[in-house]
N, C-alpha and C positions, 0 to 999 in steps of 0.2 A: 680398712687395712691399717693396722698399726704396726710399727716398726720401732723397736728400740735396740739401741747399741748398749750391750751389757759390759764389756771389757773391750779396753784398747790396749794393744800391745805397746811398750815403751821404746823399743828399738826398731819399729817398722810402722806402716800404717795399717797393718792388720788390726781387724776387730771381730768381736765375736757378739752377734746380736740375735733377736727375737722377731720373726714377723708373724704376725698373727691376721689369718684369714678368716672368712666363715666356715671353710672346710677345714680348719685346723691350724695349728702353730708350727712353723718351721724354724729351725736353728741354723743360723748361718754362721760360719760360711756354709753353702749348702751347694750341691752337685744336682742337677734335674736330669733324670734320664729322658731321652727324646721318644716320644710315642707318636710319630708323624702322623699316622692314620687312624688314631685313637687305640694304638697299641704299641707298646714297646716291643720290638720284634724278639720273639721265641720267649717271651715271658708271660706267664699268669699274673693277675693282679695280685693273688695271695703270695706269690715270690717276690714280687717286687716290694710288698709290705713287710712279710715275716723274713725273708733272706737277705733280700739288698738292702732292707730297713730305707726305702724311699720316703722322702717327706712331700714330694711335689713333683709331678712329671708334666711333659709336655705335649701339646697338640699342635698340629699346623693348619692354619686357615685354609690356604691353597688347596691341600690335600684334602682335607674334610669336606670343603666346599663342591670340589668335583665328585668326592665318593665318600661317603654314601649320600651326602648332600643334607643342607640344613633344615628341609622339610622333615626328614626323618628324625634328624637331632631334636628338632622343637618336639615332635610327637612323642619323643621317648622321654622329653623334660629336660633335654640338655646331655652334654657329652658325659657327665659325671654319671646319671642314669643310664646311659646307653652303655657305657663301657664297666660299670660296676666299679668304679675308682671313686671312695669316698673323701679322698685328701684333696690338697690344692690342685689345681690345673693352671699351666699358663700358655697361651696360645701365641706363637709368631704369627705375623701378620700377613706372611705369604711375600714380603717384599724380597726375600732371599731366593724363593724360589721362581719367581716371576725373573729375577734378574738372571736366574741360572737357565732359563728357556732360550737366552741368545737371540736369534733370528727369528724366533718364533713369538716375539711381543713387541709392541711398539709403546714407548713411554711419551706422554703429552702431558701437559698442564693439567688436564681433567682427571687423569689416572694412567692406566695402563691397559691397553688392549692385548690380548694372549690369545694362543691357541692352546687347548688342552693337550698333554702329553699324553693322555689314554686314548681320545678319539678324534684328535685334530678340531674339537669344535670349538667356536669362537666366544669369547668372554671379555667382560670389562670389569676391571677393579679400579674404584674410585676411593679415596679416603673415607668417604660417607659409606658406601657401600661395604666396605672392609670392615667398619666399626658394626655396622647391622649384622654382618656375616657373625663377627666375634660376640655379639650380644645373643645370636641363636644359638652359637656352640655353647656358650655360657661358662668360659672359663674365669677363674677368679682373677686372673692377672692378664690383661690384654695388651698387646703390642700397637703402636701407633703404626700406620702405613707408609714406608719409606722406601728410597732407592738406595739399593747396596751397590756401592761403587766397585769396579774391579782392581785388581792389582797387577800390574803397575796401571796407575791412572794419572793422566796428565793433569796439571793443577788446575786448568781453566774448566775442564770436566768435571773435577771433584768440587770447584767452587759453585759452579752451576747446579749440578746434583744436590749439594748440600742446602742451597736455597730453595730447591723446589722440596725437599724434604721437609724443611721448616713451613713452607705454605701448606703443604700436605697436613703437617702436624695440626696447624691452627684448625684445619677443618676438621681432623680427627677430634680435636678438644671441644669443638663446638658441637660435633654430631653428638659425642658422647654425654654431653652436659643437656642437651635437648631430648635426650632419649632415657629410657629407664631398663633396669635388667628385666629380662622376661621370666627370671626364675626368683625363688624366695632368698636370694643371697646377692650381696654386693661384688661389683666388680670394678677394678682398679686400672687404671691406663698409664702405661710406662711409655714414655717418649724415648727416641733413640738418636744418640749424638752419632754424626757423621763427618766428613772432613778426610777422609783417606789418611794419608801418612804426613799430612802437612800441619805443623805446629800451630800457624795462624788460624787456619781453618777449624782445627779440632778445638781451639781455645774459644773461638766465636759461636762454633756449635755448641759447645758445653754450657756458654752463659745462656745462649737463647734457650736451650732445653731445660735449664735449672729455674729461668725466670717462667717457666709455665706452670711452676708449683704443681705438679701431679705428684701421686703417692710414692713413685719410685722411678728410677731413670735406668736407661740402658745405653750401653757403647757398643754400636755396629760397625761393620765394615773393617773389622779386623779378622786374623786368622784366615785370611783369603790368599794366602801366598806370601805376604810380606815377611821379612826376616823377623825373627823373635824379637830382637833387640827394637826394633820399630814398634812392634805390639808393645813392648813394654813402655816405651817411652810415651807412645799415646795415651795407655792408659794410667800411667802415673800423672801425666798433665791434664787428663780429664777429671781423675778423681779429687784432685786439688781444687777443682772448680765446683763440680757437683755438691748438692748440700750433703752435710755429714749426717744429718739427721733421717735420711731417706737410703733405702737399699738401692745398691749399685750392680747392676746386671750386664757382665760381659758375654754378648753372644757369640757362641758356636765356639768356646774354647774350653777343653783343648786336651793338650797332654796333662800327664800327672805334674809334669815339670812346669808348663805353662801355669796349671791351676795353683801351684803353691807359691812360685813368683807373683803372680797377680792378685793372691790374697795377701800378701805383703804390702801391695801397693795399693789396698784398700778395697777391693772388689769382695761382695758378698754373695753373688748368685752366678752360676756357669751353667751351660750345657754343651753337648756336644755327640754327634753319633758315633764317635770313635771307639767307646768301650764295646758296643755292641756290633758295631761293622767289622772292627778288627777281630773280634771274638770268632765271629763266623769264617774267618780266613784263618784261625789259628795262632792269632798274637794274643798272647795273656800279660795283663798288668798284674805284678804281684809285689810283696814287700820287699822282696829281693832284686827286683829288676825286671825287664822285659824277657818273655820267653818265646819262642817260636815252637809251639809244640809239635810241629811237624817234623822237626828234626830229628835225625836218627838217635840221637844221645838220650831221648826221652823213652825210646822205645820200650826198655825193659825197667824204667824207673818207676817203682810202685809206692813210692812216697807221695803223701797227698798234693795236691796241686798248690795249696797255700795254707800250712796250718796256723799260720799266725792270725788270719782272718777270723777264723771260729766259725764262719757260716757253712751251711750243709754242703753246698756245692764244691767249695773249695777245700773243707777238710775230708768229706766222705769219699771222693772220688781220687784216683790216684792219677798222675801225669801219663802214665802209660796207657791206662784206658781211655783217657780223653784224646790221647794221640790217636789210639786205635779208631776211635768213633770219628775224629775228623778227618783222617785218610779215608775211612770208609765211607765218608760221606752221610753218615747216620746224622738224622735230625737233632737226636737227644745231644750230638757233641755240640753242636751252635747253641742250644740251648744251656748246657751247662756250663760252656765258656761264657757266654753273655751274662749268666746269673754271676760268674765268678768276678769279671771285670766290672760290673756294675756294683758288688759288693766290694770290690777293692776300692773304687771311686769315692763310695758313700764313706767307707773307713777312712780314708784319706782325709777328707774334709772333717769328718768327726774328730780324728787326730789334731788336726790343725786348730779346729775350734777348742780342745782339750787344752793343747799348748799355749794358745792366747790367753785362756783364763788363768793358766798356771804360772803365765809371765815368762815362759821358755820358748817362745815360738820361734825365733828369729835363728837359734842355734840349732833347733831341731829341724828348721826348714832347709838350712844350708846342708846338713847331712842327708837329708831325705831327698832332697834333689839329685844328689848323686847317686843314691841309692835307685829310686825307681827310673832313673833314664839309663841306667847301664843295662848291657845285654846280657842274660844268663847263659 
């Protein structure tokens, strides 16, 4: 994997870069649609590529391990061959999903014992086994196994959890170095900075992660309920420490406003379930602001969903038609809304990139934050 910073904004820490993987080149900043179980909900791969213009998607180790299982993925030749997506894939390690299981998991020094949310069966994740699973899934970028702390989180617990994540990371790095990709392309490991919202912990974790000298780095444990001001403060702090010549990935973020503000802080990569999850509930992100398509005001509105975007779903269908589908619980409604929201997210980061290259990012960002966060 090769990462190059091509342009640096002069009024902020925003940068435009290029990330080269064996499955293709990614222009950053980038938003990565979430395909938890090997599928971005409600979208065909051709829609992801042609309409949304996605450059990379996510899979999740926890979910893919449980279903369909890595034996089938290996038989298929990896997730790319299994789901027909020929561009880059990133897999989350499953740490966040295990954290979400609550009382159905137990964390120890060795790893995590947990019960499947599907059938209650017992499983064990260790740093070594997770690296093996991610080898079998075959993503281009694989995440280290970590513990994601909740918010709020007491200082002592956050500190103890951070050190556990660091020890697990050393085991992840060792396992990756002593194994090889099962498929004819390379895989790159990204460590994850933790430390909750505590400045000293975030600084210590960022230095530790930077010293691992892996191809890229991630920031985890944010966008879990903390105020946006804390998210921005921790992101700014960590970006000042992480290497400038490697991609920085802010996990699980977020709203269009969050993405724009964090691009300005030096983040290159984002993911979030929000565009597809909210789409299925009738919330649309548009170039003019946020629309609740269920509202009565859109019942007779025959204008396009968002003519500015230029994508098929956003320009061919009217607001009135989409509202009818969503209210009627038609599957097509969720599909159109999901394609639209993801098209908007990819449009937004592409616009940000163009503004960085043009040297006009900061003024554009300040105006755009107000627009995309208002209710229409």
